[in-house]
N, C-alpha and C positions, 0 to 999 in steps of 0.2 A: 674207562669211560672217556670218550672223546671230548676235548675241551671246545668251548663255544667258538665258532667261527668268528675271525677278525674282521672288522669293517675297515676297509682301507680307503682313505680319503684321497682322491686323486691329487697327484703333486702340483698340478696348474692351478687346482682352486685354493690350494694352501698358499701358493705364491701370490695369486691375485687378491686373495682376501686381505692381504695386510695393507697394500695402497688403498684399496676401496674402503677399508675400514677407517683408516686414517683421514680420507678425504671426508667421510660421513661424519667423524668425530670433529674435524675441524669446522665443517660447515655448521653443526650442532652448536659449537661454543661461539662461533660468529653470530649465530641466531641469538643466542642468549646475551652476547656481550655487545649487540649493535647499539649505536647512539640512538635510542628511540626518542630522547627529547628533542634532538633536532628534526627527526621525521615527524614529529607531532606537530611542530610549528609549520612545515611545510604543507602537512595535510590540512591545517586549519585554513591556511592561506588558499589553497586549490578550492576547498569546499565554499569558502566565502566568495570567491570570484565565480563559481560555477552557479552557486544558487541564491547570491545575494543575501546572505544572512551571516551574521556574526557567530563565529565558532571559537570556543576555547576547550582544549583538551586538557584536562587536569593531569592524566598519567596515561602513558602508552607503554606496554610490555609485551613480551613474547607470550603467547598462549599455546599449549599443547592439549589437544582433545581427542576424542575418538574420531573425528572427522579428518585429523591432521593438524600440522602447526599452522599458526596465524598470528593475529595481533589482537590483543585486548585494549580498548581505550576506556577508562573509567572517568566519572565525574565530567562528562562533555556538557557543555552549555551551549544551547543554541537559541538565537534570538533574531527577528527581524526589528527593525526601528520601530519604536512606538508600541511594540507587542511584548507580551509576557515572555520571560526566559523559560525555555523548555530544558530540564535536566534529564540527561540520559545517563543512568547509573552505570550501564556497561554497554560497550558495542564490541561485539567480537567478530572479526572478519578473517576469512581464510579461503584459499582456492577451493571452488565447489567440485565435487565429483559429478561432472557434467559432460555429455556428448558435444556441447557447444565448443569446448576446446578443439576438437577435431575439425571444426568448421572455421577455426581461426578466430573465434569469439570468445575473449575472456569472460569467464563466469566466477563470481564471487559470492560465496556463502556469507550472508550477515544475520547476526542474532543480536536484537536490542532489547535491553531492559530498561524501562523508565518509569517515571512517576506518573505519566499519563498513559501507560499502556505498554505493551510487549509486541515484537514482531520478529518472524524468522522467515528466511527464505533465500533464493538465489537470484542474484542480480546479474544480468549478462549486459555487457558493455558494447557500444556500437550503433549504427544506424538502425539496426533491427533488434536492438537490446530490449530488455523488459525486466519483469519482476514475476516470479512464481513462488508464492509463499503464503503466509498467514499473518493476520493481525488479531491480537486478543486483547479485549478490556481497554480499547484505545478511547480515551475522552476526546471526541471529535471537536469539542468547542475549542480546544486548545491549538488545533492544527491550522497552519497559516495556508488555508486554501482560498485561491482566488475566487472559486465559485461561491463562496460564503457571502461575497459582496452582493450577489443577487438572490441567494436562496439562504435563508437563516435556519440553521438546523444544529441541533446537538444531540447528545446522548453517549451511550457507551457503545462501541462498535467491535463486533466480532466479524472477521472476513476471510475469505480464501481468495487469492488474486492470482490470476494467471494471464498476463497481457504482455505484449511485445510489439516492438514497431513492425510495420508492414512493409513488404516489397512494392516496387512500383506497380506489379501487376495487381496487388492487393488494394491499391489505393494510395500508398505510402503514409498511412496514418496509424492508428492502433488496432490491433486484433487481439481478441481474447475475451475472457469471462471474469466477472465479479460476482461471487455469492457473498451476500452480507446479511446481517442483522443488527439493527440498532434497537437499544432498550433505554427506557426511561428518558425520553428526550422531547423536544418540541420541533415543530416544522412550521416555518413561516416564509413569506415572501410577499412582494408588493401586490400580487395577485390575490392574496387571501386577506380578508378583513381583520383577522386575529390570528396569532400563532396558536397552532394546535398541539397540544400534549398528546403523547402517546406512550403506550407501554411497550409495544413492539413495532418495529418497521423493518420488513425483511422481503427479500427477493433476489433477483437475478438481473444483472446488466451485462449486455453482450456488446462488445465494440466490433466494428467492422468497417468496410468500405462505403456502402451506401445501404442503409443510412449509417451515420457515423456512431450513433448509439442506440440500442434498442432496449427499452424498458420491458422486461418479460414478467409480467402479473406480480408487481410489487404490492404487498399487503400492509397496510396499517391498522393497527388495533389500539384503541385508546378509550379513556372513560367517557369522552365526549362525543367521539365519531369513529367509525370503522370505515375503511375504503379499499378498494382495488384500483390500482394504477397500472396502465399499459400504453405503450406508445412508441414514438421514435424521435430522435434528435438528429438534425441534419448536420451537415458540413458548413463551416463558415471560416473566413479569413481572420476575423476578429473575435477574441473571447466575448461572449455575451450576444453575438450575432447569430447564433445557431438556431434555425427554424425548428418549432415545436409542433408536434401532432400527438398530443397526449389526451388519453380518455380516462376519465375518473368516474367510477361508479361508488356512491358512498351512502351511508346509513346514518343520521344523526341521532344519537342518544339523549341529548340534552336539548330540551325546549328552548332554552335561552339562545343556544348556539343556532338552532333553527331559524330563529327569527333574524339573528345577524346575517346568516348565509342567505336569507331570503332575496338580497339584493344580487347575489350571484347566481344562485341556482336553487330556487325555493323547493324544498323537500316536500313530498306528498304527505298524505295522513300517516303513513307507515314510516315516516322519516327518510325515505329513500329518494335519491335523486342522481342525476348524471351531469357530468360537466365536460366540455371539451375546451382544450387548452391549446391555442395557436399562437401566432406571432413569434417572438424570438425569446431567448433565455433571459435576455435584460429587459425586454418589454413584452411580457406574456399578455395575452388577451384571452379572456374567458367567455365562454356562451354556453 
């Protein structure tokens, strides 16, 4: 009976495998033994300078996952002056599997676990960089958003986000889409006589050249009122100066709220009414 045929490994492959293996092994041990405590301090300083926040990284260590090697930061404390500190239990970053690298744009995958919600996605860096990912169960009231100075909104946020910087041909601003759902929150502003509680606030926001933001049929469902919101937000040099062209169709479920809203847009016998919001983001006008 003839013996099984032998499989011969080419000599050149045997010779080259040794130095390649040695280089990979050396790189692996450098990865494990890198002085990450020094890197943590530099990263904290960089983020503080770029975002005007105080950052403290409790621990920084190597991380190896299905997506490849990266870094894991634990017990990350983030705070603005005069605001509550946000604790990020873990932040894992690694090079993203993205075609953006072929365009010379670094792409980083980020996975965040925190006490105020979770997020995961790909961050691309540069003039046309952006974010493509998701947010899960984020407590919006804790986020330091400048917009909250003009619009008071809280709730638990789930969202899918795909936005990036635009080229000069696209207007040089943001381009992309945000699909969101807010649960168990309240909505208020100087344009509303009272803050409105809601069970769900959901819809789609689309960023582009002109207008800057399109509100695509956002729906509000609550115990006191239900509403459909559509419209546009234009460009402005200063935050708060963006012109508004928003239409709101609503139905009041609570008679007491109907009396309060009578000064802005008195509902009919069936509780239904319509509002037009113009002016600017910081000084809205209702008619």
